[in-house]
C-alpha positions as CSV (number, residue, x, y, z in Angstrom):
1,M,23.7,80.6,18.8
2,P,21.5,80.1,21.9
3,A,19.5,77.0,22.2
4,T,15.8,77.4,21.8
5,N,13.1,75.6,23.8
6,R,11.1,73.8,21.0
7,L,8.7,72.2,23.5
8,A,7.3,75.4,24.9
9,P,4.7,76.1,22.1
10,A,3.4,72.5,22.4
11,I,3.1,72.7,26.1
12,R,1.2,76.0,25.9
13,S,-1.1,74.5,23.3
14,V,-1.9,71.6,25.6
15,R,-2.6,74.0,28.5
16,R,-5.0,76.0,26.3
17,G,-7.0,72.8,25.8
18,I,-6.0,71.8,22.3
19,M,-6.3,68.1,21.9
20,S,-4.1,65.9,19.7
21,T,-5.7,63.4,17.4
22,I,-4.5,60.2,15.8
23,W,-6.3,58.1,13.2
24,G,-5.6,54.4,12.9
25,H,-6.7,50.9,13.6
26,L,-7.6,49.7,17.0
27,E,-5.1,47.1,18.2
28,N,-6.1,46.4,21.7
29,V,-8.7,47.2,24.3
30,H,-7.8,46.5,27.9
31,E,-10.8,47.5,29.8
32,L,-11.1,44.9,32.5
33,T,-7.8,43.1,32.4
34,A,-5.6,46.1,33.1
35,Y,-5.0,48.1,36.3
36,V,-5.7,51.3,34.2
37,P,-8.2,50.6,31.3
38,H,-6.6,51.7,28.0
39,I,-6.7,51.2,24.3
40,Q,-3.9,51.0,21.7
41,V,-4.1,52.4,18.2
42,R,-1.8,51.6,15.4
43,T,-1.1,53.9,12.4
44,V,1.3,54.0,9.6
45,L,3.3,57.1,8.8
46,P,4.7,58.0,5.4
47,G,7.7,55.7,4.6
48,G,6.0,52.8,6.3
49,I,6.9,53.7,9.8
50,V,4.4,52.1,12.2
51,I,3.6,53.9,15.5
52,R,1.4,52.8,18.3
53,V,-0.4,55.1,20.8
54,R,-1.7,53.9,24.1
55,A,-4.3,56.1,25.8
56,N,-6.0,55.6,29.2
57,L,-9.8,55.4,29.3
58,G,-11.4,57.5,32.0
59,A,-14.9,58.2,33.2
60,Q,-14.9,61.3,30.9
61,T,-14.0,59.4,27.8
62,L,-16.7,59.6,25.1
63,I,-16.9,56.6,22.8
64,A,-19.2,56.6,19.8
65,R,-19.8,54.5,16.6
66,G,-21.4,56.8,14.1
67,T,-23.8,58.9,16.2
68,E,-24.5,56.2,18.8
69,P,-22.6,56.0,22.1
70,V,-20.9,52.6,22.8
71,A,-19.1,51.0,25.7
72,A,-15.4,50.2,25.5
73,A,-16.3,46.5,25.7
74,D,-18.1,46.9,22.4
75,L,-15.0,48.1,20.5
76,R,-13.4,45.5,18.2
77,E,-9.8,45.0,17.1
78,N,-8.9,46.4,13.7
79,E,-11.8,48.9,13.6
80,F,-10.7,52.3,12.2
81,V,-10.9,54.9,15.0
82,E,-10.2,58.6,15.6
83,L,-8.6,59.1,19.0
84,S,-8.4,62.5,20.6
85,Y,-6.3,62.7,23.7
86,R,-4.7,65.0,26.2
87,H,-1.4,64.7,28.0
88,G,-2.0,63.4,31.5
89,K,0.1,63.2,34.6
90,E,3.2,61.1,34.6
91,R,3.7,61.2,30.8
92,T,0.5,59.3,30.1
93,L,-2.1,60.0,27.4
94,E,-5.7,60.4,28.5
95,A,-8.4,59.5,25.9
96,E,-11.0,62.3,25.5
97,T,-13.0,60.9,22.5
98,I,-12.9,57.7,20.5
99,Y,-14.9,57.9,17.3
100,V,-15.3,54.6,15.5
101,R,-16.1,54.7,11.8
102,P,-19.5,53.0,11.3
103,E,-19.5,49.8,9.4
104,Q,-20.1,50.5,5.7
105,T,-22.9,48.5,4.0
106,V,-22.5,47.3,0.5
107,V,-25.6,48.0,-1.6
108,G,-25.9,45.8,-4.6
């Protein structure tokens, strides 16, 4: 049986502009201390497998908490985020949007 190229559909999807998204907790924000500003998001897959995704922050990266835009410096560790990213050059991930779940207020 001939081998199939299982990566081809994923590559075409990226070229068409489809973004991948991961939901998880913000682990690190390296805006000023790193050569390339980036964030790291941690999520847990079924079976307890922990994965971490690091995405570079660029001038085009949109960051919002609720409906309000925020700066990367205002992100806090352990906040729950939705990170949409594209595959960049040299096997890097480029953050497109970072949506932070607004803090929930307890009414009582």
